[in-house]
C-alpha positions in Angstrom: -6.4 10.3 -23.5 -5.6 7.3 -21.6 -8.6 4.9 -21.0 -10.2 5.0 -17.6 -9.1 2.6 -15.0 -11.6 1.1 -12.2 -11.3 -1.3 -9.6 -13.7 -4.5 -9.1 -13.4 -7.3 -6.9 -13.5 -10.0 -9.5 -13.8 -9.7 -13.1 -16.2 -11.8 -15.4 -14.9 -14.1 -18.3 -14.6 -12.5 -21.9 -17.8 -11.9 -23.8 -20.0 -11.7 -20.4 -21.4 -8.5 -19.0 -20.4 -7.1 -15.7 -22.4 -4.3 -13.5 -20.3 -2.1 -11.8 -20.8 -0.2 -8.3 -23.1 2.6 -8.0 -20.0 4.8 -7.0 -17.8 3.8 -10.2 -21.3 4.2 -12.2 -21.7 7.4 -10.9 -18.2 8.7 -11.6 -18.3 7.0 -15.3 -21.7 8.7 -16.3 -22.0 11.8 -14.2 -18.3 13.0 -13.6 -16.5 11.6 -16.9 -19.5 11.7 -19.0 -19.0 8.5 -20.5 -21.8 7.0 -22.8 -22.5 3.7 -24.3 -19.8 2.3 -26.4 -16.8 4.0 -25.0 -14.0 2.2 -23.3 -13.1 1.4 -19.7 -10.5 -0.8 -18.0 -10.8 -2.8 -15.0 -8.5 -4.4 -12.4 -9.1 -6.9 -9.4 -6.0 -5.6 -8.0 -4.4 -9.3 -8.3 -3.0 -8.6 -11.5 -5.9 -9.0 -14.0 -6.9 -6.5 -16.2 -9.9 -6.2 -18.4 -10.6 -4.1 -21.5 -14.4 -3.3 -21.7 -17.0 -1.6 -23.4 -20.0 0.4 -21.9 -23.2 -1.3 -23.1 -25.5 0.4 -20.5 -24.5 3.9 -19.2 -27.0 3.9 -16.2 -25.6 6.3 -13.7 -26.5 3.7 -10.8 -25.6 0.3 -12.3 -23.5 1.1 -15.4 -22.8 -2.2 -17.6 -19.7 -3.3 -19.3 -19.0 -6.1 -21.6 -15.5 -7.7 -20.8 -13.6 -8.0 -24.3 -10.4 -9.0 -23.5 -8.4 -9.9 -20.3 -4.7 -9.6 -19.6 -2.6 -10.9 -16.7 0.5 -9.1 -15.3 3.1 -10.9 -13.1 3.1 -9.9 -9.7 6.2 -7.5 -9.2 9.2 -9.3 -7.8 9.7 -6.8 -4.9 7.4 -7.7 -2.1 8.4 -5.1 0.4 6.4 -4.5 3.6 6.2 -1.2 5.5 4.9 -1.8 9.3 4.2 2.1 10.4 2.5 3.3 13.6 -0.6 4.9 13.4 -0.6 8.9 13.8 -2.5 11.3 15.7 -3.3 13.2 12.8 -5.3 11.0 10.4 -4.8 13.0 7.4 -0.8 12.6 7.6 -1.2 8.6 7.6 -3.5 8.7 4.9 -1.0 10.8 3.0 1.7 8.1 3.5 -0.8 5.1 2.6 -1.3 7.0 -1.0 2.4 7.5 -1.5 3.4 4.0 -0.5 0.9 2.7 -2.7 1.8 4.7 -5.4 5.4 3.4 -4.8 4.3 -0.2 -5.1 4.5 -1.1 -1.9 3.4 -4.8 -1.2 1.9 -4.4 2.3 1.3 -1.8 5.0 0.9 -2.8 8.5 -0.6 -0.3 10.9 1.5 -0.8 14.2 0.1 0.3 17.6 3.2 0.9 19.7 3.8 2.2 23.3 3.9 5.7 22.4 1.3 5.6 19.5 -1.2 8.7 20.6 -3.9 7.6 18.4 -5.7 3.9 17.7 -8.7 4.9 15.6 -8.5 3.4 12.2 -11.4 3.9 9.7 -10.8 0.6 7.5 -13.1 1.4 4.7 -11.8 5.0 4.2 -7.8 3.5 4.4 -8.8 1.0 1.8 -10.4 3.6 -0.5 -7.4 5.3 -0.3 -5.2 2.6 -1.6 -7.5 1.5 -4.3 -7.4 5.2 -5.5 -3.7 5.3 -5.3 -3.5 2.1 -7.0 -5.5 3.1 -9.8 -3.9 6.6 -10.2 -0.7 5.1 -10.5 -2.0 2.6 -13.1 -1.0 -0.7 -11.1 -2.9 -3.8 -11.2 -1.7 -5.3 -7.9 -3.3 -3.7 -5.0 -1.3 -2.8 -1.7 -2.6 -5.1 1.1 -3.5 -3.0 3.9 -3.9 -5.0 7.1 -5.7 -4.0 10.2 -3.8 -2.6 13.2 -1.7 -4.8 15.0 -0.1 -4.4 18.4 3.9 -4.1 18.2 4.6 -7.2 20.5 2.1 -9.2 18.2 3.8 -7.7 15.2 7.2 -9.0 15.8 5.9 -12.5 17.1 3.6 -12.8 14.0 5.4 -11.3 10.9 9.2 -11.2 12.0 10.3 -15.0 11.0 13.8 -16.3 10.8 15.5 -15.4 7.9 13.7 -12.5 7.4 15.3 -8.9 6.2 13.9 -6.9 8.5 15.0 -3.0 9.6 13.8 -0.9 12.4 14.2 2.9 11.9 14.6 4.8 15.2 16.1 7.9 16.6 18.2 6.4 19.6 21.8 6.6 19.8 23.9 3.6 18.9 25.3 2.1 15.6 22.9 2.0 12.8 23.4 1.2 9.0 22.2 2.9 6.0 19.2 1.5 4.3 21.0 2.2 1.1 24.0 0.0 2.1 24.9 -2.2 -0.9 24.6 -5.3 1.5 20.7 -4.5 1.7 20.2 -4.5 -2.2 19.0 -7.0 -4.8 16.8 -8.2 -1.8 13.3 -8.9 -3.0 11.3 -8.9 0.3 12.3 -6.2 2.9 10.4 -5.4 6.2 10.9 -2.0 7.7 9.6 -1.1 10.9 8.6 2.7 11.5 7.5 4.3 14.9 5.2 6.9 16.3 6.0 10.5 16.7 7.6 10.1 20.0 9.8 7.0 18.4 9.8 3.5 19.6 10.6 2.7 23.4 14.1 1.3 24.1 12.2 -1.9 24.9 10.3 -2.0 21.7 13.8 -1.6 19.9 15.4 -4.3 22.0 12.6 -6.7 21.2 12.9 -6.0 17.4 16.9 -6.7 17.5 16.4 -9.7 19.2 14.3 -10.6 16.3 17.4 -9.7 14.0 16.2 -6.6 12.9 18.9 -4.2 11.9 18.7 -0.9 13.4 19.0 1.7 10.4 19.1 5.6 9.6 17.2 7.3 7.1 19.1 10.4 6.8 20.9 13.1 8.9 17.6 14.8 10.1 14.6 13.9 12.6 11.7 13.1 10.3 8.0 13.0 10.9 6.6 9.3 10.9 5.0 9.7 7.8 8.0 11.1 6.0 10.3 8.3 7.3 7.6 6.1 5.9 7.6 7.5 2.6 11.7 7.5 2.2 11.7 3.7 3.7 9.3 2.7 0.9 11.0 4.8 -1.7 14.4 3.3 -1.0 13.0 -0.1 -0.5 11.4 0.2 -4.1 14.1 2.0 -6.1 17.2 1.1 -4.7 16.7 -2.9 -5.0 
């Protein structure tokens, strides 16, 4: 059985004690029924992993002793998915979970012309990303930004020299994200639009910032499906 894995914002030094949050403590003591003397692993989401031992199995303030610390190198692939918020929060949350499991470096929620819903529960979304990181046994946490308007995004994030792509449904010449010329690139920015697609003006603005129009298959995809396919291609076809 694998050693349970938990997230903390910072890790103390070897030999020192650390008190865990009430949520983590409750899960450890009441759900997993772990007791004093058992082992846990902690990560700060920044590459650090700590092997620990429970020294106080208090269900509200579980205390562990840091026994040993390891540091994992940041993955070479640092891909970014910029994706429109969705009317259905559950679908957007599903995308967050899967993209994090795949190891996407950063997710930027977009507010586009045709984005139907702009409500964003940052605390809930962040908790989904943390849970997905732990479930997939990673030590680098996907960065989830606050939502940003499309125009602000292209002005703030698309810099000269970036390898950026925009997936859309309009007719015209497009390339495949799987093309050989786009592999062996460690930082790709991929834009995914809302249910009604990007507007022609948004597509043109992205192209003027040297984005490449791409297709993600022969069928029309839901936004969250397109996001997961883009994340998969970026991560697995390097």
